[in-house]
C-alpha positions as CSV (number, residue, x, y, z in Angstrom):
1,M,109.5,-59.5,-105.2
2,K,106.2,-57.7,-104.7
3,K,104.5,-57.7,-101.6
4,I,100.9,-57.6,-100.4
5,K,99.7,-55.2,-97.7
6,F,97.9,-57.5,-95.2
7,E,95.8,-56.4,-92.1
8,I,93.7,-58.4,-89.7
9,T,91.4,-56.3,-87.6
10,T,88.9,-57.4,-84.8
11,P,86.4,-55.4,-83.0
12,E,89.1,-55.0,-80.0
13,R,92.3,-54.5,-81.9
14,K,94.4,-54.4,-85.1
15,V,95.8,-57.9,-84.8
16,Y,98.3,-57.7,-87.8
17,S,99.6,-55.3,-90.3
18,Q,102.5,-56.0,-92.5
19,E,103.5,-56.4,-96.0
20,V,103.7,-60.2,-96.7
21,D,104.7,-62.5,-99.8
22,Q,101.5,-64.5,-99.5
23,V,98.6,-65.2,-97.1
24,T,96.4,-68.5,-96.9
25,I,92.9,-68.0,-95.6
26,P,90.0,-70.5,-94.8
27,T,87.0,-69.2,-96.6
28,V,83.5,-70.5,-97.6
29,Q,84.8,-71.4,-101.0
30,G,87.7,-73.3,-99.5
31,E,91.2,-72.4,-98.3
32,I,92.8,-69.9,-100.7
33,T,96.2,-68.6,-101.0
34,V,96.6,-64.9,-102.1
35,L,99.7,-63.7,-104.0
36,P,100.5,-60.2,-105.2
37,G,98.4,-59.2,-108.1
38,H,95.3,-61.5,-107.0
39,I,92.0,-60.8,-108.7
40,P,89.6,-58.6,-106.4
41,L,87.6,-60.9,-104.1
42,V,85.2,-60.5,-101.3
43,S,84.3,-63.7,-99.2
44,A,83.3,-64.8,-95.7
45,V,86.1,-66.1,-93.6
46,L,85.4,-69.5,-91.8
47,P,86.8,-70.3,-88.4
48,G,90.4,-71.9,-89.0
49,E,94.1,-71.5,-89.3
50,L,95.5,-68.5,-91.3
51,R,99.0,-68.4,-92.5
52,T,101.1,-65.6,-93.8
53,V,104.7,-66.0,-95.4
54,K,107.0,-63.0,-95.2
55,D,110.5,-63.4,-96.6
56,G,110.5,-67.2,-96.0
57,E,108.9,-66.9,-92.4
58,E,105.6,-68.2,-91.6
59,A,103.3,-66.7,-89.2
60,I,100.2,-68.7,-88.0
61,F,97.0,-67.3,-86.6
62,A,93.7,-68.8,-85.3
63,I,90.8,-66.9,-86.8
64,A,87.0,-67.2,-85.9
65,G,85.3,-66.1,-88.9
66,G,84.8,-62.7,-90.6
67,F,85.0,-61.2,-94.0
68,I,88.1,-60.7,-96.4
69,E,88.7,-58.2,-99.1
70,V,91.2,-58.9,-101.7
71,L,92.6,-56.3,-103.9
72,P,95.6,-56.7,-106.3
73,D,98.0,-55.2,-103.6
74,K,96.1,-55.4,-100.3
75,V,94.3,-58.0,-98.4
76,T,92.0,-56.9,-95.3
77,I,90.4,-59.2,-92.8
78,L,87.8,-58.0,-90.5
79,A,87.6,-60.9,-88.2
80,D,85.2,-61.7,-85.2
81,S,88.5,-62.9,-83.4
82,A,92.1,-63.6,-84.4
83,E,95.3,-64.2,-82.5
84,Y,98.9,-65.3,-83.2
85,A,99.6,-69.0,-82.5
86,E,102.1,-67.8,-79.8
87,E,99.3,-65.9,-77.9
88,I,97.2,-68.9,-77.4
89,D,97.1,-70.5,-74.0
90,E,96.3,-74.1,-74.9
91,K,95.3,-75.1,-71.5
92,R,92.8,-72.2,-71.3
93,A,91.4,-73.0,-74.7
94,E,90.8,-76.8,-73.6
95,E,89.1,-75.4,-70.4
96,A,86.7,-73.0,-72.3
97,K,85.9,-75.9,-74.6
98,A,85.2,-78.2,-71.8
99,R,82.9,-75.6,-70.1
100,A,81.0,-74.9,-73.4
101,E,80.5,-78.6,-74.0
102,K,79.3,-79.1,-70.4
103,L,76.8,-76.3,-70.7
104,L,75.7,-77.8,-74.0
105,S,75.0,-81.3,-72.4
106,E,73.3,-80.0,-69.2
107,K,70.2,-78.3,-70.6
108,R,67.9,-77.5,-73.5
109,F,68.6,-74.3,-75.5
110,D,66.8,-72.3,-78.1
111,S,68.5,-72.2,-81.4
112,E,70.4,-69.0,-80.7
113,E,71.9,-70.2,-77.6
114,F,72.8,-73.6,-79.1
115,A,74.5,-71.8,-82.1
116,A,76.4,-69.4,-79.8
117,L,77.6,-72.4,-77.8
118,S,78.4,-74.4,-80.9
119,A,80.3,-71.5,-82.3
120,Q,82.3,-71.1,-79.3
121,I,83.3,-74.7,-79.2
122,E,84.3,-74.5,-82.8
123,R,86.5,-71.4,-81.9
124,E,88.2,-73.2,-79.2
125,L,89.0,-76.3,-81.2
126,V,90.6,-74.0,-83.8
127,R,92.7,-72.3,-81.1
128,I,93.7,-75.7,-79.8
129,K,94.7,-77.0,-83.2
130,V,96.7,-73.9,-84.2
131,A,98.5,-73.8,-80.6
132,K,99.5,-77.6,-80.8
133,K,100.6,-77.1,-84.6
134,K,102.9,-74.1,-83.5
135,K,104.1,-76.0,-80.5
136,Y,105.1,-79.1,-82.5
137,R,106.6,-77.1,-85.4
138,N,109.0,-75.5,-82.8
139,L,110.4,-78.9,-81.8
140,P,113.9,-79.7,-83.1
141,N,114.1,-82.3,-85.7
142,Q,114.3,-85.7,-84.2
143,P,116.5,-88.6,-85.8
144,L,114.2,-91.2,-87.5
145,D,116.2,-94.0,-86.2
146,K,116.5,-94.5,-82.4
């Protein structure tokens, strides 16, 4: 089966670089799934959950915006921030969200400060959602009848 070379890079580090079977990305056009041979595409990436599938194994990331370039055999994401679901400290993300919400409620801001705090809250919400999803997916199957 053909693979796609897939990379996620942030200003701080290369987060991921593997050959994968498919990648699902939140874009301004909606969530898209890229398979080998996809038509070329450039788009803005929205904050959200990014998923890759490689040999039947799924990897989940929290991504906080950026840009994607899709070529028939390669997908590159330049992200503002991105991290594996396993790297997310859910408690710290909850605390960061609470701090940003508290700051937002305490005083008036100019539009730039408001946008920055709103973006921070959105990033933390995505991180929390991805961390919780990963945590619950790792739970063993529970019997339906108790």
